[in-house]
KOLLUMLUM-830653 format. One record per residue: chain; residue in three letters; y, z, x of N, C-alpha, C in turn. Coordinates in steps of 0.2 Angstrom, whole numbers, always signed. Atoms other than C-alpha are relative to their C-alpha. Layout:
# KOLLUMLUM-830653
c_r_nnorth_nup_neast_canorth_caup_caeast_cnorth_cup_ceast
A_ALA_Y_Z_X_Y_Z_X_Y_Z_X
...
This chain:
# KOLLUMLUM-830653
c_r_nnorth_nup_neast_canorth_caup_caeast_cnorth_cup_ceast
A_MET_-6_+0_+4_+0_+0_+0_+6_+0_+4
A_ARG_-6_+1_-4_+17_-5_+7_+4_+6_-2
A_LYS_-4_-6_+1_+28_+11_+9_+7_-1_+3
A_ILE_-7_+1_-3_+43_+4_+19_+4_-4_-4
A_PHE_-5_+3_+4_+58_-1_+9_+6_-1_+4
A_THR_-6_+2_-4_+74_-9_+14_+6_+5_+0
A_ASP_-5_-4_+1_+86_+3_+7_-1_+5_-5
A_ALA_+1_-5_+5_+89_+18_-4_-1_-3_-7
A_ALA_+1_+3_+7_+91_+7_-20_-7_-3_-1
A_ALA_+7_+3_+1_+75_-2_-17_-5_+5_-1
A_ALA_+5_-5_+0_+65_+14_-13_+0_+4_-7
A_LEU_-1_-4_+6_+72_+23_-29_-2_-4_-6
A_GLU_+1_+4_+6_+69_+8_-41_-6_+2_-3
A_GLY_+5_-1_+4_+58_+12_-55_-2_+8_+0
A_LEU_+2_-7_+0_+57_+31_-51_+5_+5_-3
A_THR_-5_-5_+3_+73_+38_-59_+1_-1_-7
A_PHE_-2_+0_+8_+77_+42_-77_+4_+6_-1
A_ASP_-4_-6_+2_+89_+53_-86_-4_+6_-2
A_GLY_+4_-6_+1_+84_+71_-87_-5_+2_+4
A_MET_+6_-1_-4_+72_+70_-73_+2_+6_+5
A_THR_+0_-5_-5_+69_+84_-60_-1_-2_+7
A_VAL_+0_+2_-7_+73_+81_-42_+0_+6_+5
A_MET_+0_-5_-6_+69_+91_-26_+3_-4_+5
A_SER_-4_+3_-6_+81_+88_-12_+0_+4_+6
A_GLY_+1_-4_-6_+77_+94_+5_+6_+2_+4
A_GLY_-5_-2_-4_+88_+102_+18_+2_+7_+0
A_PHE_-2_-7_-1_+96_+118_+23_+8_+0_+2
A_GLY_-7_+1_-1_+115_+118_+22_+1_-8_+0
A_LEU_+0_+8_-1_+119_+100_+28_-5_-2_+5
A_CYS_+5_+2_-5_+105_+100_+40_-7_-2_-3
A_GLY_+6_+3_+3_+90_+89_+36_+1_-2_-7
A_ILE_-1_+2_+7_+98_+83_+19_-2_-8_+0
A_PRO_+2_+8_+1_+92_+65_+13_+7_-3_-2
A_GLU_-7_+3_+2_+110_+58_+14_+0_-6_-4
A_ASN_+1_+7_+3_+105_+40_+10_-2_+0_-7
A_LEU_+3_-1_+7_+94_+45_-5_+5_+3_-5
A_ILE_-5_-3_+4_+107_+56_-12_+6_-5_-2
A_ALA_-5_+5_+1_+120_+42_-11_-3_-5_-5
A_GLY_+3_+4_+4_+107_+31_-19_-1_+2_-7
A_LEU_+0_-3_+7_+105_+43_-34_+7_-1_-3
A_LYS_-7_+0_+3_+124_+43_-36_+1_-7_-2
A_ALA_-1_+7_+2_+124_+24_-36_-4_-2_-6
A_SER_+4_+2_+6_+110_+23_-49_+3_+2_-6
A_GLY_-3_-2_+7_+120_+32_-62_-4_+5_-4
A_VAL_+5_-5_+4_+105_+43_-67_+4_+6_-1
A_LYS_-4_-6_+2_+112_+58_-76_-5_+6_-3
A_ASP_+3_-6_+3_+107_+75_-83_-6_+3_+4
A_LEU_+5_-1_-5_+97_+79_-67_+0_+8_+0
A_THR_+1_-7_-2_+89_+96_-64_-2_-1_+8
A_VAL_+1_+0_-7_+90_+98_-45_-2_+6_+3
A_ILE_+2_-6_-3_+80_+110_-35_+1_-1_+8
A_SER_-2_+0_-7_+88_+113_-18_+2_+6_+3
A_ASN_-3_-6_-2_+92_+127_-7_+7_+2_-1
A_ASN_-7_-1_+1_+110_+124_-8_+3_-7_-3
A_ALA_-3_+6_+3_+122_+111_-16_+5_-4_+4
A_GLY_-5_+4_-4_+130_+103_-1_+7_+3_+0
A_VAL_-7_-2_+0_+149_+104_+1_+3_-5_-4
A_ASP_-4_+4_+4_+163_+96_-9_+0_-7_+3
A_GLY_+0_+7_-2_+161_+77_-7_-5_-2_+4
A_PHE_+5_+2_-4_+146_+77_+3_-7_+3_-2
A_GLY_+6_-2_+2_+127_+79_+1_+0_+0_-8
A_LEU_+1_+0_+7_+123_+85_-17_+7_+1_-3
A_GLY_-7_+0_+3_+142_+88_-19_+2_-6_-3
A_GLN_-2_+6_+3_+143_+70_-23_-2_-1_-7
A_LEU_+3_+1_+7_+132_+71_-38_+3_+5_-5
A_LEU_-4_-5_+4_+142_+87_-44_+6_-4_-2
A_GLU_-7_+3_+2_+158_+77_-43_-1_-5_-5
A_THR_+1_+5_+5_+151_+63_-54_-3_+3_-6
A_ARG_+2_-4_+6_+144_+76_-66_-7_-3_-2
A_GLN_+7_+2_+1_+126_+69_-64_-5_+5_+0
A_ILE_+5_-6_+0_+118_+86_-61_+2_+5_-6
A_ALA_-1_-5_+6_+116_+97_-77_-3_+7_+2
A_LYS_+3_-6_-1_+106_+111_-69_-2_+0_+8
A_MET_+2_-1_-7_+103_+118_-51_-5_+6_+0
A_ILE_+5_-5_-2_+88_+128_-45_+1_+1_+7
A_SER_-2_+0_-7_+95_+135_-29_+0_+8_+2
A_SER_-1_-7_-3_+97_+150_-17_+7_+2_+2
A_TYR_-7_-1_-2_+114_+148_-10_+5_-6_-2
A_VAL_-5_+6_+2_+129_+138_-16_+7_+2_+2
A_GLY_-7_-3_-1_+144_+147_-8_+4_-5_+4
A_GLU_-5_+4_-3_+151_+132_+1_+3_-6_-4
A_ASN_-2_+5_+5_+154_+121_-14_+5_+2_-5
A_LYS_-5_-2_+5_+170_+124_-24_-1_-3_-7
A_GLU_+1_+3_+6_+166_+111_-37_-6_+3_-4
A_PHE_+6_-3_+3_+149_+119_-40_+3_+7_-3
A_GLU_-2_-6_+2_+158_+136_-42_+4_-1_-7
A_ARG_-4_+2_+6_+171_+128_-54_-4_-2_-6
A_GLN_+4_+2_+6_+158_+120_-65_-4_+6_-3
A_TYR_+4_-5_+3_+147_+135_-66_+4_+5_-4
A_LEU_-4_-5_+3_+161_+147_-70_+3_-2_-7
A_ALA_-2_+3_+6_+167_+135_-83_-5_-1_-5
A_GLY_+5_+1_+4_+150_+134_-91_-2_-7_-1
A_GLU_+2_+7_+0_+148_+116_-87_-7_-2_+4
A_LEU_+6_+1_-4_+133_+118_-76_-5_+6_+0
A_GLN_+5_-5_+0_+117_+128_-78_-3_+2_+7
A_LEU_+2_-2_-7_+111_+138_-63_-6_+5_-1
A_GLU_+6_-5_-1_+94_+147_-59_+0_+2_+7
A_PHE_+0_-3_-7_+96_+158_-44_-6_+2_+2
A_ASN_+7_-3_-3_+81_+162_-33_+2_+3_+7
A_PRO_+1_-2_-7_+79_+173_-18_-2_-6_+5
A_GLN_+2_+6_-4_+77_+161_-3_-7_-1_+1
A_GLY_+7_+0_-1_+60_+166_+1_-4_-2_-6
A_THR_+3_+2_+6_+55_+165_-17_+0_-7_-2
A_LEU_-1_+7_+1_+62_+148_-19_-5_-4_+4
A_ALA_+5_+3_-4_+52_+142_-4_-7_+0_-2
A_GLU_+7_-1_+2_+36_+149_-10_-1_-3_-7
A_ARG_+0_+4_+7_+39_+142_-28_-2_-7_+1
A_ILE_+1_+7_-2_+40_+125_-20_-7_-1_+3
A_ARG_+6_+0_-3_+25_+128_-9_-6_+0_-5
A_ALA_+5_-1_+5_+15_+134_-23_-1_-6_-5
A_GLY_+1_+6_+4_+19_+119_-34_-3_-6_+4
A_GLY_+3_+5_-4_+14_+107_-20_-8_+2_+1
A_ALA_+7_-2_-1_-3_+117_-18_-4_+0_-7
A_GLY_+4_+0_+7_-7_+116_-37_-1_+7_-2
A_ILE_+1_-7_+2_-4_+135_-39_+6_+1_-5
A_PRO_-5_+0_+5_+5_+138_-56_+4_+6_+0
A_ALA_-4_-7_+0_+11_+156_-53_-3_+4_+6
A_PHE_+2_-5_-5_+11_+170_-40_+4_+6_-1
A_PHE_-4_-6_+1_+17_+188_-39_+3_+2_+7
A_THR_-4_-2_-6_+30_+194_-27_+4_+7_-1
A_ALA_-3_-6_+1_+38_+211_-24_+8_-1_+0
A_THR_-7_+2_+0_+55_+202_-21_+3_-1_-7
A_GLY_-4_+0_+7_+67_+205_-36_-2_+5_-5
A_VAL_+3_-5_+4_+57_+219_-44_+6_+5_-2
A_GLY_-6_-5_+2_+70_+230_-54_+7_-3_+1
A_THR_-7_+3_-1_+84_+218_-52_+1_-6_-6
A_LEU_-1_+5_+5_+91_+204_-63_-5_-6_+1
A_VAL_+5_+5_-2_+79_+192_-54_-6_+1_-5
A_ALA_+6_-1_+4_+65_+200_-64_+0_+0_-7
A_GLU_-2_-1_+7_+73_+200_-81_-4_-6_-4
A_GLY_+4_+5_+4_+61_+191_-94_-6_-3_+3
A_LYS_+6_+2_-4_+47_+189_-81_-5_+5_-1
A_GLU_+6_-5_+0_+30_+197_-81_+0_+4_+6
A_VAL_+0_-4_-5_+29_+212_-70_-7_+4_+0
A_ARG_+6_-3_+0_+12_+219_-64_+0_+5_+6
A_GLU_+0_-4_-5_+7_+233_-53_-7_-1_+4
A_PHE_+6_+1_-4_-5_+231_-38_+0_+5_+5
A_ASP_+1_-5_-5_-11_+245_-27_+6_+5_+0
A_GLY_-5_-5_+1_+3_+256_-34_+7_-3_+1
A_ARG_-6_+3_-1_+17_+243_-31_+1_-5_-5
A_LYS_-2_+5_+5_+26_+232_-44_+2_-6_+3
A_TYR_-2_+7_-2_+27_+213_-42_+2_-4_-6
A_VAL_-3_+5_+5_+36_+200_-52_-4_-7_+0
A_MET_+4_+6_-1_+27_+184_-57_+6_-6_+0
A_GLU_-4_+6_+0_+36_+168_-52_-5_-6_-1
A_THR_+4_+7_+1_+30_+150_-57_+1_-5_+6
A_GLY_-1_+5_-5_+27_+136_-45_+5_-5_-3
A_LEU_-4_+6_+2_+39_+121_-45_-2_-6_+2
A_VAL_+2_+7_-1_+35_+103_-47_+6_-4_-2
A_ALA_-6_+4_+2_+48_+89_-48_-3_-7_-1
A_ASP_+2_+7_+1_+47_+71_-54_+1_-4_+6
A_LEU_-1_+4_-6_+54_+65_-38_+2_+5_+6
A_SER_-2_-4_-6_+56_+73_-20_+3_-5_+4
A_ILE_-4_+4_-6_+69_+66_-8_+0_+4_+6
A_VAL_+1_-4_-6_+66_+71_+9_+3_-4_+6
A_LYS_-2_+3_-7_+73_+68_+27_-4_+3_+5
A_ALA_+4_-1_-6_+62_+67_+42_+3_-3_+6
A_TRP_-2_+3_-6_+64_+62_+60_-4_-6_+1
A_LYS_+4_+6_-1_+50_+50_+62_-5_-1_-5
A_ALA_+6_+2_+4_+37_+41_+51_-3_-6_+3
A_ASP_+3_+6_-2_+24_+29_+54_-1_-4_-7
A_ALA_+0_+5_+6_+20_+14_+42_-5_+3_-6
A_ALA_+4_-3_+5_+7_+25_+33_+3_+6_-3
A_GLY_-4_-5_+3_+20_+38_+29_-1_+7_+3
A_ASN_+0_-6_-3_+15_+52_+41_+6_+2_+3
A_LEU_-7_-2_-2_+30_+62_+45_+0_+6_+6
A_VAL_-2_-5_-5_+37_+72_+60_+7_+2_-2
A_PHE_-7_-3_+1_+52_+84_+57_+3_+2_+6
A_ARG_-3_-2_-6_+64_+89_+70_+4_+6_+0
A_LYS_-4_-6_+0_+70_+107_+73_+1_+3_-6
A_THR_-2_-4_+6_+80_+115_+59_-1_-4_-6
A_ALA_+1_+4_+6_+77_+100_+48_-7_+1_-3
A_ARG_+7_-2_+3_+59_+106_+46_+1_+7_-4
A_ASN_-1_-6_+4_+65_+118_+33_-3_-1_-7
A_PHE_+3_+1_+7_+62_+114_+14_-3_-7_+0
A_ASN_+2_+7_+1_+58_+96_+18_-8_-1_-1
A_PRO_+7_+1_+0_+39_+97_+22_-3_+3_-7
A_MET_+3_-2_+7_+35_+108_+6_+2_-4_-6
A_MET_-3_+5_+5_+46_+97_-5_-4_-6_+0
A_ALA_+4_+6_-1_+36_+82_+1_-6_+0_-4
A_THR_+7_+0_+4_+20_+89_-7_+1_+2_-7
A_ALA_-1_-2_+7_+28_+95_-23_+4_-4_-5
A_GLY_-3_+5_+4_+35_+79_-30_-5_-4_-3
A_LYS_+4_+5_+3_+26_+68_-42_+0_-7_+4
A_ALA_-2_+6_-5_+34_+54_-31_+4_+3_+5
A_CYS_-3_-3_-6_+40_+57_-14_+3_-6_+4
A_VAL_-3_+5_-4_+53_+46_-5_+4_+3_+6
A_VAL_-2_-3_-7_+58_+49_+13_+5_-5_+4
A_GLU_-4_+4_-5_+72_+43_+24_-1_+3_+7
A_VAL_+2_-2_-7_+69_+44_+43_+5_-3_+5
A_GLU_-4_+3_-5_+78_+41_+59_-4_-5_+4
A_HIS_+4_+5_-4_+64_+31_+67_-7_-1_-4
A_ILE_+7_+2_+3_+49_+21_+60_-4_-3_+6
A_VAL_+4_+2_-5_+35_+19_+72_-7_-3_-2
A_PRO_+7_+3_+2_+18_+9_+72_-5_+6_-2
A_THR_+5_-5_+2_+4_+18_+63_-5_+1_+6
A_GLY_+5_-2_-6_-7_+27_+76_+4_+2_+6
A_SER_-3_-2_-6_+7_+30_+88_+3_+8_+0
A_LEU_-2_-7_+0_+11_+48_+82_-6_+4_+2
A_ASP_+6_-5_-2_+0_+62_+90_-2_+4_-7
A_PRO_+3_-3_+6_-11_+68_+75_+2_+8_+0
A_ASP_-1_-7_+0_-8_+86_+81_+7_+2_-1
A_ASN_-7_-1_+1_+11_+84_+79_+2_-2_-7
A_ILE_-2_+2_+6_+11_+77_+62_+1_+6_-5
A_HIS_-1_-5_+4_+19_+89_+50_-2_-1_-8
A_THR_+2_+2_+7_+16_+80_+33_-4_-6_+0
A_PRO_+4_+6_+0_+2_+68_+31_+2_-5_-5
A_GLY_-3_+6_+4_+6_+51_+23_-3_+0_-7
A_ILE_+3_+0_+7_-5_+55_+8_+5_+2_-5
A_TYR_-5_-3_+4_+10_+64_+1_+6_-5_-1
A_VAL_-6_+4_+0_+23_+50_+4_-1_-7_-3
A_ASP_+0_+7_+3_+26_+35_-7_+4_-5_+3
A_ARG_-5_+5_-2_+41_+26_+0_+4_+3_+6
A_ILE_-4_-2_-6_+51_+27_+16_+5_-5_+1
A_ILE_-6_+4_-3_+68_+20_+22_+2_+2_+6
A_LEU_-3_-1_-7_+76_+19_+39_+7_+1_-2
A_GLY_-6_-1_+2_+92_+28_+36_+5_+0_+6
A_THR_-5_-1_-5_+109_+30_+45_+3_+6_-2
A_PHE_-2_-7_+2_+116_+47_+46_+7_+2_+3
A_GLU_-7_-3_-2_+133_+56_+47_-1_+6_+4
A_LYS_+1_-7_-3_+126_+73_+51_+6_+4_+1
A_ARG_-6_-4_-1_+141_+83_+47_-2_+7_+1
A_ILE_+1_-7_-1_+143_+101_+52_+2_+4_-7
A_GLU_-2_-3_+6_+143_+112_+36_+7_+5_+1
A_GLN_-6_-4_-1_+155_+125_+43_+1_+1_+8
A_ARG_-1_+0_-7_+161_+123_+61_+3_+6_+2
A_THR_-3_-6_-3_+164_+139_+71_+0_-1_+7
A_ILE_+0_+1_-7_+170_+139_+88_+4_+7_+3
A_THR_-3_-6_-4_+175_+153_+101_+7_-2_+2
A_GLN_-7_+1_-3_+194_+154_+104_+0_+3_+7
A_ARG_+0_-2_-7_+197_+155_+122_+7_+4_+1
A_GLU_-6_-5_-2_+209_+169_+129_+5_-4_+4
A_VAL_-5_+3_-4_+225_+163_+135_+2_+5_+6
A_ALA_-1_-4_-6_+228_+169_+153_+7_+2_+1
């Protein structure tokens, strides 16, 4: 099966529909699928539920989809860098499901592994546990969290071969590998495409069986919040 596509529009064709759920990889602005997010924006698809650790920044990353009002709901852990996100949420224009970061990661991993639910001590006795089942194991209380599965996962990797085997680089190996397993369809953008068989099998992070389509992307790689040390004036 051919997995390599020319661009984001071609790779997303036939996979998008209004009201769909999308998992979008990355942490902050590191390892985000820049090209595929732009492709979703250009497609005009709307009423999206987006599962992502954060919502990008104003005007970049998922912030683009917030500005065009294509996102109806976010399932996230951290959204503090996006003023438009804050504005829409406080105005009641955007639904939000907050998750502790580790819980969000495990919900995605569980979804990809076919595990419908699990119990965690994180959030017991807080707003996180409201409306959820709580059980006691060995004298300690745990809250039940459900696994997450998306209609589409959009993922950023460093390298892919033609079979879809993926290698992630450094911090970009964050939410991307687990999201690749938890989408009914998975589209990946990469910095390098190499011949099948040229990747060391021991260094492959995501097997190609999880990957449906691949594009070679171009990347801006912005810094989310640049912090520098001020030099002392002699």
